[in-house]
C-alpha positions as CSV (number, residue, x, y, z in Angstrom):
1,M,117.2,105.6,276.6
2,I,113.5,105.4,277.3
3,S,112.6,105.6,281.0
4,V,109.6,103.6,282.2
5,T,108.1,103.7,285.7
6,F,106.4,100.4,286.4
7,Y,103.6,100.4,289.0
8,D,102.1,97.5,291.0
9,T,105.0,95.2,290.3
10,K,104.9,91.6,291.3
11,A,107.7,89.0,291.4
12,Y,106.2,87.3,288.3
13,D,106.3,90.5,286.3
14,R,110.0,91.3,286.3
15,P,111.8,88.4,284.5
16,A,110.0,88.8,281.2
17,F,110.1,92.6,281.2
18,E,113.8,92.6,282.1
19,Q,114.5,90.1,279.3
20,Y,112.8,92.2,276.6
21,G,113.9,95.5,278.0
22,A,117.5,94.4,277.9
23,L,117.2,93.8,274.2
24,H,116.2,97.4,273.6
25,D,117.1,100.9,274.9
26,I,114.6,100.8,277.7
27,R,115.2,101.3,281.4
28,F,112.5,100.0,283.8
29,R,112.0,101.3,287.3
30,F,109.9,98.8,289.2
31,L,107.6,100.0,292.0
32,E,105.5,97.7,294.2
33,T,103.0,100.5,295.0
34,K,99.9,101.0,292.9
35,L,99.4,104.2,290.9
36,N,96.9,106.7,292.3
37,E,96.8,110.4,293.2
38,D,99.1,109.9,296.1
39,T,101.8,107.9,294.3
40,V,101.8,109.6,290.8
41,D,104.7,111.9,291.9
42,L,107.0,108.8,291.7
43,A,106.6,109.0,287.9
44,S,108.3,112.4,287.7
45,G,111.1,112.3,285.2
46,S,109.8,109.2,283.3
47,D,109.0,109.1,279.6
48,C,106.4,106.3,280.1
49,V,104.3,104.8,282.9
50,C,103.4,101.1,282.8
51,V,100.2,100.2,284.7
52,F,98.1,97.1,285.6
53,V,94.4,96.5,286.2
54,N,94.0,98.0,289.6
55,D,96.0,101.2,289.1
56,A,93.8,104.2,289.3
57,V,94.5,106.3,286.1
58,N,91.9,109.0,286.6
59,A,91.8,112.6,285.3
60,A,93.8,113.9,288.3
61,V,96.5,111.3,287.8
62,I,96.7,112.0,284.1
63,D,96.9,115.7,284.6
64,K,99.9,115.3,286.9
65,M,101.7,112.9,284.6
66,Y,101.1,115.4,281.7
67,R,102.7,118.1,283.8
68,F,105.7,115.8,284.6
69,G,106.2,115.3,280.8
70,V,105.0,111.7,280.7
71,K,104.1,111.0,277.1
72,L,102.8,107.5,277.2
73,I,100.7,105.2,279.5
74,A,101.4,101.5,278.7
75,L,98.9,99.1,280.1
76,R,100.2,95.6,280.5
77,C,96.7,94.1,280.2
78,A,93.8,94.2,277.7
79,G,91.1,95.9,279.9
80,Y,91.2,99.6,280.4
81,N,88.2,100.5,282.5
82,N,90.6,101.9,285.1
83,V,91.9,104.5,282.7
84,D,90.0,107.7,281.9
85,I,90.6,107.5,278.1
86,R,88.7,110.8,277.4
87,A,90.8,112.7,280.0
88,A,94.0,111.3,278.4
89,Y,93.1,112.5,274.9
90,G,95.3,115.4,273.8
91,K,97.7,114.9,276.8
92,V,99.0,111.4,277.2
93,H,98.8,108.6,274.7
94,V,97.5,105.2,276.0
95,V,98.4,101.8,274.7
96,H,97.3,98.3,275.8
97,V,97.9,94.6,275.1
98,P,94.7,93.6,273.3
99,A,95.7,89.9,273.2
100,Y,98.4,88.1,275.2
101,S,97.2,84.5,275.6
102,P,93.5,84.2,275.2
103,Y,94.0,80.5,275.8
104,S,95.1,81.1,279.4
105,V,91.9,82.9,280.4
106,A,89.6,80.6,278.5
107,E,91.3,77.5,279.9
108,H,91.1,78.9,283.5
109,A,87.4,79.5,283.1
110,A,87.1,75.8,282.0
111,A,89.2,74.7,284.9
112,L,87.0,76.6,287.4
113,L,83.9,75.1,285.8
114,L,85.2,71.5,286.0
115,T,86.5,72.1,289.5
116,S,83.1,73.3,290.7
117,V,80.8,70.8,289.0
118,R,82.9,67.8,289.8
119,R,83.7,69.0,293.4
120,I,87.5,68.6,292.7
121,H,88.4,71.2,295.4
122,K,86.3,69.4,298.0
123,A,87.8,66.0,297.1
124,Y,91.3,67.4,297.3
125,N,90.8,68.8,300.8
126,R,89.2,65.5,301.9
127,T,91.9,63.1,300.7
128,R,94.7,65.2,302.3
129,D,93.0,64.3,305.6
130,F,92.7,60.6,304.3
131,N,89.0,61.0,304.0
132,F,88.0,59.0,301.0
133,S,84.2,59.3,301.4
134,L,82.3,60.2,298.2
135,N,79.3,61.6,300.1
136,G,78.4,65.1,298.8
137,L,80.7,64.9,295.8
138,T,78.1,64.1,293.2
139,G,78.5,66.4,290.2
140,F,76.9,66.5,286.7
141,D,77.9,65.9,283.1
142,L,78.8,68.9,281.0
143,H,77.9,67.0,277.9
144,G,74.5,68.1,276.6
145,K,74.3,71.2,278.9
146,T,73.7,74.7,277.5
147,V,76.4,77.3,278.1
148,G,75.7,80.9,277.5
149,V,78.8,83.0,276.6
150,V,78.6,86.7,277.0
151,G,81.2,88.3,274.8
152,T,82.7,86.5,271.7
153,G,86.1,88.1,271.3
154,K,89.1,85.9,271.1
155,I,88.8,84.6,274.7
156,G,85.1,84.0,274.4
157,R,85.4,82.1,271.1
158,I,88.2,79.9,272.5
159,F,86.1,79.1,275.5
160,I,83.3,78.2,273.1
161,D,85.6,75.8,271.3
162,I,86.5,74.2,274.7
163,C,82.8,73.8,275.6
164,R,82.0,72.2,272.2
165,G,84.8,69.7,272.9
166,F,82.8,68.6,275.9
167,G,79.7,68.2,273.7
168,M,77.9,71.3,275.2
169,N,75.3,73.4,273.4
170,V,76.5,76.9,273.0
171,I,74.5,80.2,272.7
172,A,76.1,83.6,272.9
173,Y,75.4,87.3,273.3
174,D,77.5,90.1,271.8
175,P,76.4,93.5,270.5
176,F,79.0,93.0,267.8
177,P,78.7,89.4,266.7
178,A,81.8,87.7,265.3
179,S,81.5,87.2,261.5
180,G,82.2,83.9,259.8
181,T,81.3,81.7,262.8
182,N,78.5,79.2,263.4
183,I,77.8,80.7,266.8
184,E,74.1,80.9,267.7
185,Y,73.6,84.5,268.9
186,V,70.6,85.3,271.1
187,D,69.6,88.3,273.2
188,L,70.5,88.5,276.9
189,D,67.0,87.6,278.1
190,E,67.1,84.4,276.1
191,L,70.7,83.6,277.2
192,F,69.8,84.0,280.8
193,S,66.7,81.9,280.6
194,R,68.1,79.0,278.5
195,S,71.6,78.6,280.0
196,D,72.7,76.0,282.5
197,I,76.1,77.7,282.7
198,I,76.8,81.4,282.0
199,S,80.4,82.6,281.4
200,L,81.3,86.3,281.1
201,H,84.0,87.2,278.6
202,C,83.2,90.9,277.8
203,P,85.0,94.2,278.7
204,L,83.7,96.4,281.5
205,T,81.9,99.4,280.2
206,E,79.0,101.5,281.3
207,Q,76.7,99.2,279.3
208,T,78.1,96.0,280.9
209,R,78.5,97.1,284.5
210,H,76.4,94.8,286.6
211,I,75.1,93.0,283.5
212,V,74.4,90.2,286.1
213,D,72.2,91.9,288.7
214,A,69.2,90.9,290.7
215,S,66.9,91.2,287.7
216,A,69.1,89.1,285.5
217,I,69.5,86.4,288.2
218,E,65.7,86.3,288.5
219,R,65.5,85.3,284.8
220,M,68.0,82.5,285.1
221,K,67.4,78.8,285.6
222,K,67.4,77.5,289.1
223,G,70.8,76.0,289.7
224,V,72.7,78.0,287.1
225,V,76.5,78.1,287.3
226,I,78.0,81.5,286.8
227,L,81.7,82.0,285.7
228,N,83.5,85.4,285.6
229,T,87.1,85.7,284.4
230,S,86.7,89.2,282.9
231,R,86.1,92.1,285.3
232,G,84.5,92.0,288.8
233,A,82.0,94.8,288.2
234,L,80.2,92.8,285.5
235,I,78.4,91.1,288.5
236,D,76.5,92.8,291.3
237,A,78.2,90.9,294.1
238,E,75.4,91.6,296.6
239,A,72.8,90.3,294.1
240,L,75.0,87.3,293.5
241,L,75.2,86.5,297.2
242,E,71.4,86.8,297.6
243,G,70.9,84.5,294.6
244,I,73.2,81.9,296.2
245,K,71.4,82.2,299.5
246,A,68.1,81.7,297.8
247,R,69.4,78.5,296.1
248,K,68.7,80.2,292.7
249,I,72.4,80.1,291.8
250,G,73.9,76.6,291.9
251,A,77.5,77.7,291.9
252,A,79.7,80.8,291.2
253,C,83.3,80.7,290.0
254,L,85.0,84.1,290.3
255,D,88.5,85.0,289.2
256,V,87.6,88.7,289.7
257,Y,85.7,90.8,292.2
258,E,84.3,94.3,292.0
259,E,86.2,95.6,295.0
260,E,89.4,93.6,294.5
261,A,91.8,96.5,294.0
262,D,92.9,96.6,297.7
263,I,92.6,92.9,298.3
264,F,93.9,90.8,295.4
265,F,97.5,90.1,294.5
266,E,98.6,90.3,298.1
267,D,99.0,87.7,300.9
268,R,96.4,88.6,303.5
269,S,96.3,85.3,305.3
270,G,97.5,86.8,308.6
271,H,94.9,89.5,308.6
272,I,91.2,90.0,309.1
273,L,89.6,90.6,305.7
274,N,87.7,93.8,306.0
275,D,85.4,93.1,303.0
276,E,82.4,91.4,304.6
277,L,80.8,90.6,301.2
278,L,83.8,88.8,299.8
279,S,84.2,86.9,303.1
280,R,80.7,85.7,302.9
281,L,81.1,84.7,299.2
282,I,84.2,82.7,300.0
283,S,82.5,81.0,302.9
284,M,79.8,79.6,300.6
285,P,80.4,75.9,299.8
286,N,79.4,76.4,296.1
287,V,81.6,79.4,295.4
288,I,85.2,79.2,294.1
289,V,87.3,82.4,294.2
290,T,90.7,82.7,292.6
291,S,92.7,85.9,292.8
292,H,92.7,87.3,289.2
293,Q,95.1,84.6,288.0
294,A,93.4,83.5,284.8
295,F,96.1,85.3,282.8
296,L,98.9,83.8,284.8
297,T,100.8,81.4,282.5
298,Q,104.4,81.5,281.2
299,E,103.2,82.1,277.7
300,A,100.9,85.0,278.7
301,L,103.5,86.8,280.8
302,S,106.0,86.5,277.9
303,N,103.5,87.8,275.4
304,I,102.4,90.7,277.7
305,A,106.0,91.8,278.2
306,Q,106.9,91.6,274.5
307,T,103.7,93.4,273.3
308,T,104.1,96.1,276.0
309,V,107.8,96.7,275.0
310,D,106.8,96.7,271.3
311,N,104.0,99.2,272.0
312,I,106.5,101.5,273.7
313,L,109.1,101.2,270.9
314,S,106.4,101.7,268.3
315,Y,105.3,105.0,269.9
316,Y,108.9,106.4,270.3
317,N,110.3,105.1,267.0
318,N,107.2,105.6,264.7
319,D,106.3,109.2,265.4
320,G,103.8,108.3,268.0
321,V,101.8,105.9,265.9
322,C,100.9,102.6,267.6
323,D,98.3,100.1,266.4
324,N,97.4,99.3,270.0
325,E,96.7,102.9,271.1
326,L,93.4,103.5,272.8
327,C,91.3,106.6,272.1
328,Y,87.7,107.4,272.9
329,R,87.2,108.4,269.3
330,C,88.3,105.1,267.8
331,D,84.8,103.9,267.2
332,R,84.0,107.0,265.2
333,I,85.7,106.1,261.9
334,E,85.2,109.5,260.3
335,Q,87.3,111.0,263.2
336,C,89.8,108.2,263.7
337,K,93.3,109.2,262.7
338,K,94.8,105.9,263.6
339,S,92.7,104.3,260.8
340,R,94.7,106.6,258.4
341,N,98.0,105.5,260.0
342,K,98.4,108.7,261.9
343,R,98.8,109.3,265.7
344,C,95.6,109.8,267.5
345,F,96.5,113.4,268.4
């Protein structure tokens, strides 16, 4: 039986994983704690460790897991900026879920946009107090507006389709443009300067960290709406706050936040929030924050569990070969063993 230690478990995680795990020879051990250097010892005796977006899988953690005999790190998400892929090479294999339900994230971005520009959240709060005034609820049409989409993977392209359904003009930036599409690609400067709405759908890398910073905001239109359902560190939150205070940014819709690791996914309603920057952002009338829930649909949870289980089975039943393995050499075709249907190391 394959033994898997499951970090950062939430109530919504377990049903789908228990369902798919029961169909195979896999034993899950669910832990609520996040993975870090202080908790990695709990993985001792496991064949595999399953982690989420805010688990810290750095070199020290990987070295300990390697000494414990852990063979596989299975991410139950697409992004892997929290994993030191280079440190894992030659020690522990890493697999991820490249696509679970791109519709869930794209639709959540659209929901945030509509909520913001039509003041749905404000109207909801008013009518619950039997306040039916329309003062301050004037929005604007999406039809005819220009939306700039940064990142045109599956999620970005689905979001583009949704925007086109509203009659919006779409421009996009991606260093690796999608082939066979009629997307108008532009450089970042042009995207920032032309867009009424900017939506981020790219992974977090050294190149994309703080892709929206003070300089980028300065180049944007006055009143621009910024959406982020990808990774928090794509935006310099301090620069964002300054842009809002200066009335340069018309609205911000954030499902992620750079320092969310110790805040999101928990009920902190009875506590003082120690993150002053996040508190100030939430206090702004033109900011909507959701707690990294864009992925959270029944379909996505089922797909995540099934793909994660399939990744684990593929590794253990296919001599270590898994199509969804991550390796820092994957972009170097001449060195990529996976492209030749071999294990990465």
